[in-house]
GURODREN-886113 format. One record per residue (C-alpha): residue in one letter; x, y, z. Coordinates in steps of 0.2 Angstrom, whole numbers, padded with zeros to 4 digits, always signed. Example, Ala and Ser with C-alpha at 12.3 -4.5 7.8 and 13.67 -1.06 7.14 Angstrom:
BEGIN
A+0062-0022+0039;S+0068-0005+0036;
This chain:
BEGIN
X+0377+0194+0555;X+0365+0185+0543;X+0355+0194+0530;X+0340+0187+0520;X+0348+0197+0505;X+0367+0197+0505;X+0365+0211+0491;X+0356+0223+0503;X+0370+0237+0502;X+0370+0237+0483;X+0352+0235+0479;X+0345+0246+0492;X+0357+0260+0491;X+0366+0261+0473;X+0356+0250+0461;X+0344+0263+0455;X+0358+0275+0449;X+0374+0266+0448;X+0380+0251+0438;X+0397+0242+0440;X+0399+0241+0458;X+0416+0235+0464;X+0419+0225+0480;X+0436+0224+0487;X+0445+0214+0500;X+0462+0208+0505;X+0471+0193+0512;X+0487+0192+0521;X+0488+0207+0532;X+0494+0196+0548;X+0507+0183+0541;X+0524+0184+0545;X+0529+0180+0528;X+0523+0182+0509;X+0514+0196+0501;X+0498+0205+0504;X+0485+0202+0491;X+0469+0212+0486;X+0456+0208+0474;X+0443+0219+0466;X+0427+0211+0459;X+0412+0218+0448;X+0397+0205+0448;X+0383+0206+0435;X+0367+0214+0442;X+0358+0197+0442;X+0371+0187+0451;X+0366+0175+0465;X+0376+0161+0473;X+0371+0148+0485;X+0387+0147+0495;X+0398+0162+0492;X+0401+0171+0508;X+0417+0177+0518;X+0431+0167+0513;X+0436+0163+0532;X+0419+0155+0534;X+0424+0142+0518;X+0432+0127+0519;X+0448+0126+0506;X+0440+0116+0493;X+0424+0127+0493;X+0435+0143+0491;X+0444+0134+0477;X+0428+0128+0468;X+0420+0146+0470;X+0436+0155+0464;X+0437+0143+0448;X+0418+0147+0445;X+0421+0167+0447;X+0437+0168+0437;X+0430+0158+0423;X+0414+0168+0421;X+0415+0180+0406;X+0401+0192+0416;X+0413+0192+0431;X+0425+0206+0431;X+0440+0205+0442;X+0458+0209+0446;X+0471+0204+0459;X+0486+0212+0465;X+0500+0211+0477;X+0513+0220+0487;X+0528+0210+0493;X+0537+0207+0509;X+0551+0219+0505;X+0538+0234+0501;X+0528+0230+0516;X+0544+0233+0526;X+0546+0248+0518;X+0530+0257+0519;X+0520+0247+0534;X+0507+0234+0531;X+0493+0246+0532;X+0499+0256+0518;X+0504+0241+0508;X+0487+0234+0509;X+0479+0251+0504;X+0491+0250+0489;X+0487+0232+0484;X+0468+0237+0485;X+0471+0252+0473;X+0481+0241+0461;X+0468+0228+0461;X+0454+0241+0456;X+0464+0249+0443;X+0467+0233+0435;X+0449+0230+0432;X+0445+0228+0413;X+0430+0241+0416;X+0431+0256+0428;X+0420+0254+0443;X+0405+0267+0447;X+0407+0264+0465;X+0418+0254+0476;X+0412+0244+0492;X+0427+0240+0504;X+0428+0229+0518;X+0433+0236+0534;X+0437+0255+0536;X+0439+0269+0523;X+0454+0268+0511;X+0460+0285+0508;X+0469+0282+0491;X+0453+0274+0484;X+0445+0291+0483;X+0429+0297+0488;X+0418+0285+0478;X+0418+0271+0491;X+0409+0265+0505;X+0418+0256+0519;X+0408+0240+0527;X+0415+0232+0542;X+0412+0214+0540;X+0407+0217+0522;X+0414+0201+0517;X+0399+0193+0525;X+0387+0206+0519;X+0390+0210+0502;X+0392+0197+0488;X+0405+0208+0478;X+0416+0209+0494;X+0413+0191+0497;X+0419+0186+0479;X+0434+0198+0482;X+0438+0189+0498;X+0438+0172+0490;X+0449+0178+0475;X+0461+0186+0485;X+0462+0171+0498;X+0465+0158+0485;X+0477+0169+0475;X+0488+0171+0490;X+0486+0153+0495;X+0493+0147+0479;X+0507+0159+0479;X+0512+0152+0497;X+0512+0134+0490;X+0524+0139+0476;X+0535+0148+0489;X+0535+0132+0499;X+0543+0124+0483;X+0556+0137+0484;X+0558+0138+0503;X+0554+0121+0509;X+0562+0123+0526;X+0548+0134+0532;X+0532+0125+0528;X+0523+0139+0519;X+0511+0127+0510;X+0503+0122+0526;X+0503+0138+0537;X+0504+0150+0522;X+0515+0162+0532;X+0506+0163+0548;X+0515+0162+0565;X+0513+0144+0569;X+0524+0135+0581;X+0532+0125+0567;X+0535+0142+0557;X+0542+0150+0572;X+0554+0136+0576;X+0560+0136+0557;X+0563+0154+0559;X+0574+0151+0575;X+0583+0138+0567;X+0587+0145+0550;X+0584+0163+0551;X+0571+0173+0539;X+0571+0170+0520;X+0568+0183+0507;X+0550+0184+0508;X+0549+0185+0527;X+0543+0202+0533;X+0558+0209+0543;X+0549+0222+0552;X+0536+0210+0560;X+0538+0204+0577;X+0546+0192+0582;X+0556+0192+0565;X+0564+0209+0570;X+0574+0200+0584;X+0578+0185+0572;X+0585+0196+0558;X+0597+0204+0568;X+0605+0187+0573;X+0604+0178+0557;X+0608+0181+0539;X+0593+0180+0528;X+0593+0163+0519;X+0599+0165+0501;X+0601+0147+0495;X+0587+0147+0483;X+0585+0158+0468;X+0570+0169+0473;X+0566+0184+0462;X+0565+0175+0445;X+0555+0160+0452;X+0543+0171+0462;X+0539+0182+0446;X+0537+0167+0435;X+0526+0159+0446;X+0512+0173+0447;X+0495+0169+0441;X+0492+0177+0422;X+0478+0189+0430;X+0488+0196+0445;
């Protein structure tokens, strides 16, 4: 859906009475490996952008450019947070996504007055929220959050490729491509694979988790400063 004014939700509904409207979105619910990442963004009231939209509609170089622009602007308030694969396995991907969203919102330097969240309602965000299905293409704060979440996660997966090069994480970012599935069949899962996800559930029962690389220290040391 295309809107002439992508800030329709903000301006028509809350702008007269609220400031600091936060947009939240996530990246990485579907992959077989790596964390789920959420971002929360508060844009200035007069913010406009010629190309910002749902991150999935942008080319990688466009996402990178917008990410750099947003995260280097002093008037853009943002935060990103992740929940790793081990915790995803423990609490399930839906609750992990909710947890990452709450962590991202709570990490903002200023407390938002209201939250716009992409998709359905998130119980743990409290009542001061409005869920917007397809919000990453309808609301600029959510679009901004989608870009920051996506680029943050992609960069993390590139670093994971340096640690676990057998799986090609730099290319597919943990999604179930034929190359990735073949690598899991051959080598078994590694510590950033989601062992509760199919088809890894079956693989994990037949393979020992690959441990030939140091993981925890390298991963923590590779996190962006603002996550």
